[in-house]
Every structure is written in structure tokens, then in C-alpha cells.
N, C-alpha and C positions, 0 to 999 in steps of 0.2 A: 504493500500500500504506500509506504514511504517513497518507494521508487517511482510509482505512478505520479504521486504528488510532486516529487522532485522534477520529473520530466515535464509536468505541467508548468511548474514555476520557471524552469529553464526556458520553456517555450514562451512563457509570458515575458521573461526578461529579454529574450531575443526580439520579440515583437515590439516591446517597449523601446529597446535600443534602436531598432530600425525606425520606428515611428518618430522617436525623439531626435535622432541624430541625422537622419537622411537629409533634412532640409539644409543644415549648415554645410553639408557636402555638395548638394546639387545647386544651390543658389549661385555659387561662384561661376558655374557653367551657364546657367540659365540667363543671367544678366548680360552675358557676352554674345548670345545667339542673335543672328541678324533678324530673324522673324520677330523675336521678342522686342528688339530695339526699334523695329519698324512700327510696332503697335504702341509701345510705351515710351519711346525716345531713349537716347543714350545720355541724358543729362546726369551729371555727377550727383546732384542733390537728390534726384529721383532714385538713383541706384543706392545711395546712402539710406534713403527713407525705406526702401524695400527691405534692406537688411536690418536697420535699426528698429523699425516698428515690430518686427518679429521678436527682437531681443527685448523690447519694451514689454511685449506681451509675456515673455518669459519672466520678467521681473515680477509682474503682478501674479502670474501663475505660481511662482515659487513662494510668494508671500501668502497666497491663499491656501497652498497645499497643506501647511501645518494644521490650519483650521479644518480643512476637509478631512484630513486623516483622523483628527480627534473627534469630529462630529459623526462621520459615516464609516470610518475604518479604511484600511488600505485597499481592500477589494473594491469597494464602491468608488473610492477616489480614483483608482486606475480606470474604472469604467467612465467616470466623469471626464477624466483627461482624454481618454480615447474618443469620447463623443465630441468634445471640443476640437480634437484633431481632425475628425471626419468633417466637421462643419467648416473649419478653416481651410483644410486642403481642397474641399469642393469649391469654395469661393475663389481660391487662387487659380485652380485649374480651369475654371469657367469664367474668369474675370474678363468682362468686356471693356473695362476702363481702369485707370490707375486707382481710383477711390475704392472700387471693389477689391482690387488686388491688395491694397494696403490694409483694409479691414480684415480680409482673410488672413493676412500675415499676422496681425495682432491676435486674432483668435487662435491661429495655429501656434503662435508663440506662447499664449496662455496655457495651451495644452502641454507644450514642452516644459514649461515651468513646473507643471504638476508632475509629469512623468519623469522629467529630469534625467536623461541619459545621453551619452555622446560616443558614437562610433561612426565616424564619417564614411559615407559611401559616394563614390564619384563616377564609376564607369557608365552609368546610364547617361550622364551628361555628355560624355564624349561621343557616344553613339548617336544620340538624338540630334546632334548638330547637323547631321547629314539629311534630315527630313526637311524638305522644302515647303513647309506650311506651318501654321500656328501649332500643329501637333508637336513640333520640335520642342516647344517650351511647355505646352499644356500636359504632355505625356509625363515628363519627369516630375512635375508638380503633382499631377493626379495620382501617380503611383504610391504616394504617401497614404492614400486611402486604404491600401491593402493591409499593411501591418497594423494600422489603427483599428480597422474593422476586425481583424483576427484577434487583436488584444481585447477589444470590448466584448466580443462574444466568448472567447476562450476563458477569460478570467471568471466568468460566471460558474464554471465547473470546478473551481478551486474553493476551498473553505475559507472562512474569515480567519484573520490572524488571531491566534489565541492570546497574544500579548495585548492587542487592542481590546479584545473581549474582557480581559481582566481589568484594563484601564477604565472601562466604562461600567464595571460592576456586573458583567454577565459571566460570573465565575463558572457556573455549571456548563454553560455552552463552551467555555474555554477548555474545561476538562474533557468534554466530549470530543472536541477537535483534537486534543493531544492524544487521547485514546485511539481515535480514528486513524491518526497518522502513524501510530505505532503498530496497529493491527491487533489481531486476536492472539491468545496464548498467555499463559501465566507469566512467562519471562518478559514478554512484551508489555504486559500490564504493569509489572513491577517497575520496568524502565519508564513507562508512561507516568506512573505515580510519582517517581523520583523527579522526573523532569518538571511535572506540573508543580510539585512542591517548591522546587528551586525557583521556577518562574514566578509563582505566586509571591514568594518572599521578596524577590527582587522588584517586581512591578509595584507591589503595594508600598514598599519602602520608598521607591522613587516618586510615586504619586503623592506621598505624604510631604515631600519637600519641593516638588516641582513648582516652578514659577512661570506664569504667562505674562508677567509685567515687564515691558521693555525697559522700564526705568531701573530694574534690577541690574541691568548690564553696566550701569555706571554708579551703582550704589556705594562703591568703595574704591579706593585707589587700586587695590588688587583686581577688582572686576573691570575697571577701566583699562588696565594693562591687558587683561585677557581679551576684552572686546576689541581693543585696537590691534592686537596681534591677529585675531581671527579675521577682522575686516581687512586689515592691511595685507595679509597674504592673499586674499581673494582679489583685492584691487591690484596688487603687484602682478598677479597672474595675467590681468588685462594689460598691464604696462609692458609685458614682454612683447606685445604686438603680434602675438600668434594669430589672433583672429583677423588681422589685416590680411595675412596670407590666406587663411581659410576662406574669407569672404571675397577677397579681391586679388587672389593669386594671379589670374590671367592678366590683370592690369599691371601687376608688378613685373611679370614676364615680358610684357610689351615694352617696358623701359629697357629691357635687355635685347630687344629686337626679335622676340619670339611671339608670334601672333597666331590667330586662327586655330585650326585643329591641333597644331603642334603645342600651343599653349595649354589647351584643354587636356591633351595627353600627358604633358608634364604635371599638370595639376592632379590628374588621376593617379599618377605614380606617387606624387607627394602625399596623397591621401592615405596610401598604404604604409608609408614609412613610419609615421608617428605612432599608430596603434601597435605596430610590431615592437618598436623600441619601448613603448609604455608597458607592454606585457612582460618583457624580460626584466625591466627595472623593478616592477611591482613584485614579481615572483622571486627574483634572485637577489635584489639589493636593498629594497626599501627598509626592511626591518634590521638590516645590518649597518647601514651607513647613517641612519637616523633621519632627522627632518631638516636641521639647520644647515648642515654641510651641502646637501643637494641644492638648497635654495641659494646659498652663496655661490656655488659653482655655476648655477644657472644664470644668476645676475651678471657675473663676470663674463660668462660666455656670450651673452646677448650684447654686452658692450662691445666686445671684440668682433663678433660676427656682423653686427649692424655697421660698425665702422668700416669693415672690409667691403660690405655690400654697397655702402654709400660711395666709397672710393671707386668701386668698379663701375657703378652706374654713372657717376659724374664724369669719369674720364673716357667712357665708352658709350656714347649715345647711340641710339638705334641708327642703322645705316639708312641713308637716303640718297637719291639722285645717282643710283648705280654704284655707290660706294660698297666696298667689301665688308661684310660683317666680321667682327672680331670674335671668332668662334671660341677661342680660349677664354675670353672675357665672359661670354655667354655661359660657358660651362662652369666657370668659377662662381658666377652670380647664382646659378641654379644650385650649385653645391652649398653656398652660404645659406640659401633659403631652406634647403633640405636639412642642413645641420641645425638651423633654428628649430625645426620641428623635432629633431632627435633630442637635442639638449633640453627642449621644453618637456619632452616625455621623460627625461631623466631628472627633472627638477620640479618646476612649478605645477606641471600637469597633474601628477598624482599627489604630490605633497600638500598642495594648497587645500585639497578637500580633507585629507587626513588631519592636518594640523588644526584646521578651523573647527573640527569637532572635538579634538583632544584637549584643547586649552580650557574648555568650560567645565565647571563642576556639574554634577547630575542635575541640580536644581534649575540651572539656566541653559543646559545644553541644547534643548529643543529651540527655544526662542533665540538663543545666541547664534546657532548654526543657520537659522532662517534669516536673521539680519545679515550675516556675513554673505550668504548666498545672494540675497537681494542686492548687496553692494557690488558683487561680481556682475550681475546682470545689468545694473545701472551703468557701470563703466563700459560694459560690452555694448550697450545701446549707444552710448556716446561715441565710442570708437567706430562703430558700424556706420554712424551718420557722417562723421567728418572725414573718414579715411579716403573715400573716392574723390572728394573735393580736394583734399590735400595732395593726393597722388597726381591729380590733373594739373594742379597749380604750382606746387613746389617740388614735385618729383622726389629725387633722392634726398633733398633737405628734410623731408618728412621723417627719414630714418634717424636724423640727428636728435629728434625728440625722444626716441626710444633709447638712444645711447645715454642721454641725460637721465631719463627716468630710471633705467636699470642701474646706473651708478648710484643714484639716491637710494634705490631699493637695497643695494648691497650694504650701504652704510647703516640703514635702518635695521636690516636683518642682523648684521654683525653686532650692533650695540644693544638692541632692544628685544630680539627674539630669543627665547630660551630653547633648550633642547628638551623635547617631550617624549622621546622614544623610551618605551619600557617603564615609564614612571607610573606609580600608583596614584590614586586620587589624593592620598595624604602627602605624597612627595610633591605633587603638583601644587598643593596648597603652600608648601614651603618655597617652591620656585617663585610663585607669584606674590608671596608675602601675605597670604591670608591669615586671619586669626585662627589658630588651631583650637577646635572645640572638641571636648570629649562628650559623647552622647551617653545619656543615662537610660535611654529607651531600650526596651527589650526587642528581641527579634520578632518580626511578624511571621506568623505561621498560618497555614490554611485552616479553616474552621474545623474540618474533620480531625486534624491533628490535635487541635486544642481540646476537642471533645474526648479524644483518646487519652490525653494527658490527665484531664479532670477525672475521667472514669477510673483510671489507675490510682490517682490520689485518693 
């Protein structure tokens, strides 16, 4: 039974990942297609709006996701997110004008904020460019309907989260789900009872101290430090400029003299590099090297890589009037962009999400992580709006901004970020300077265990 549920959850995760991340991968290709530009123009501000409105929707979706989860549980929240995704994707694929497209982007982004996963997929965009009709851009946008629909229907066959059921006081239902997951048999029942008892104790203890007040994030000097670190690492993640490449990669390649189908092909290859590097770093290195060192490495790397990229683009403008293209400069520029993706996957990519959740105590972890995530999407929206305009008007000089930002990031991380790897909650209190309190409350136990103890007494 557990295997069947696990397969269902893995399928749900894959569908969620596809529904959530497909857009960020495909939009870079869509906004460069000739048929798309013929209908919606190639104005830089419109391109920025198409990207940033989606990210703005993500901001509000991630802010609402916590409330949805507490109110209706994980299962219903996923279905709500999938429903918004279907609505937004349908509006985008069938958009007759810019206004409809942008509204569809906002709604789709709201869904992504709820579902919140990132696994870029690019190959569709490369193939669809060869279709000589509006289908070239409607098809890749419309394909988002498939994983969203599968997710909304498939999640119905999975049980509610027993943790959420305990959080809302539906203890007996939670117990039934745990027993159902473990299956029949005395051994399985004993394991289920042990898991339920541990889960009950943890969830009830957390519920007793959990805070939903945003003001608690700055209630003390220690909490201000925690909050600034969590928000800072998420904002610094956007300061890496990685989403400039994700959203406007073909425009960056154009500055190196690479255009048309070749630019989309390079973007497609680029889309596979980051996830592969990310997988190996998470599985082999993250828990060994800690959190602070990868962030420092990433910040320094981005300063160096953007400096080299700016130098390449400034000294080797795209060939014109029959001039010979500097192939070596093209390859070096592409190499720098690919290395930005790899080094991001070795640093801010995975570490930003881990650190943002680790720095908060149990009582404020939920609200704190939500605020940090919203900060990420807010700056993501800003960068999505201004990047195409900046690339059009100042070209390589735009990279100088990220050189400066990452230099500042390095100093902030070096002097103000603690190492959190492997630390207990008590050790984290010491790191941030919290007042250490000793609790006199007893351990929370399930009702049936209390009854057994009283009967024996």
C-alpha cells in the first residue's frame, strides 16, 4: 500500500514540477518567435511585462499558499493550484490580445506560487519555432494544461496529509490514514502506532507554540537577525541574475551574434545543464560543505564570470555588414553563461531554500519561510520587468550591476550569515543570541496513551 501511495505522490510531484516549472523554461523561447512578435510586438517593456506579471502572480500565490494549506490541507491546495493553472494556461494559449495574455500570466503565476516547483523544460520551444502560424506560440503555452489537469485529477486519489489532519484536530482521521499507509498485519500496525504517536507528539507541540503574526519576525534582535538572513539569501538569489538568463537567454545570445534557431538550441542545452549540476550538488555535497561556504563561493564566482562576460560582449559586438564573426568570443561568452548556471546550482540555487527554512525556530518557521519566499518572488518580478529594457538599452553594462550586487552579497554573507549545517534548535538559539529558556511543560502524548497510563496508575 505504501508503495502505491509513494508512486502516486511521485507522480503528483512530477506533474507539479512540470506544471510549475514549464513556463519559466518555455517563455524564453516563446517571446522570440516571429509569429508571437507579429501579434504582440517585440517591445522590450511588453516582453518584461509578460515575464514579470507571471512572477507577480507567483508572489501572491506563495503568500496565499500558507493560508490555503492551513485552511483546506495540502491535497485541496494542490487541486486549487492546478485549477488556477488550467485557467491561466487556457487564457494564455487562446489570448487574442496583450491584456488577455497578461491576465492569464498573472493567474498562471498565482498557481505556480501555490504549487511552487522548478524544473525547466525547453525542447518544445525549439521545435515549435518551425511552425509557420500562431500555433508556434499557442502550442507550447497550451501544453501546460496537460500536467495541470493530470495533477488536479490524480491528487484526488491520494489521502489527506495526516500531519494536516492533526493540525486541524481531526486526530482519528489522521490515525486512519497512517494505518492505511502502513497496510494490514500486526507488525505493520505496531509500526503505524509508533509513527502516529511520534507524529502526534511533534505536531501538537509545534501547534502549541506556532505563531501566525508577522510582527513576531522582528520581535527581538535575534529574530530580526534570523529574518534578515532568510530574506537576504532569497533576495541574493535574484541578485545572481540567473533569471535574466532563464527568461531572456536568447536576447543575451544575440549580443554575442547568435540568433534565430541557433539561439533557441543553445538555450535548450543551457536548460539541461543547471538541473544536472543541482542534482549532484544536493546529493553529494550539500550536507558536507554546509551553507555559508557555497554561498561565498557562488558570490565570488558571479563577480568573476559577469566581469569576463561583460568584457567579451563589449569588445566583440555582433558582426554586421559582412564582417567575420569572432567564433572564439562566441564560445567563450556561451561558456560564461553556462558556468553561471552551474555555479548557481552549486550555491544559491539549493542553499537559499534550505537556509531560509533552517534559520527560524519552530514557532515562526511557517510565517518566516513564507515572507522570505515572497521576497524572492518580489525581486524576481522586478528583474523580469527591467531586464529586457536594460539589455536593449545598455547591453553589456547591465552585467556591471550584477558584479556590484554579488560583491555586496559576498560581504554580507561573510560578516552576517552564520553556518547552520547540522545544528540543533538549541544550538541555533545560541548562534543567533536568543534567550535560552528551559521548559517546564511535560511531553504531549496521544489520548489513548494517556488513558493507558491512568489505567495502570
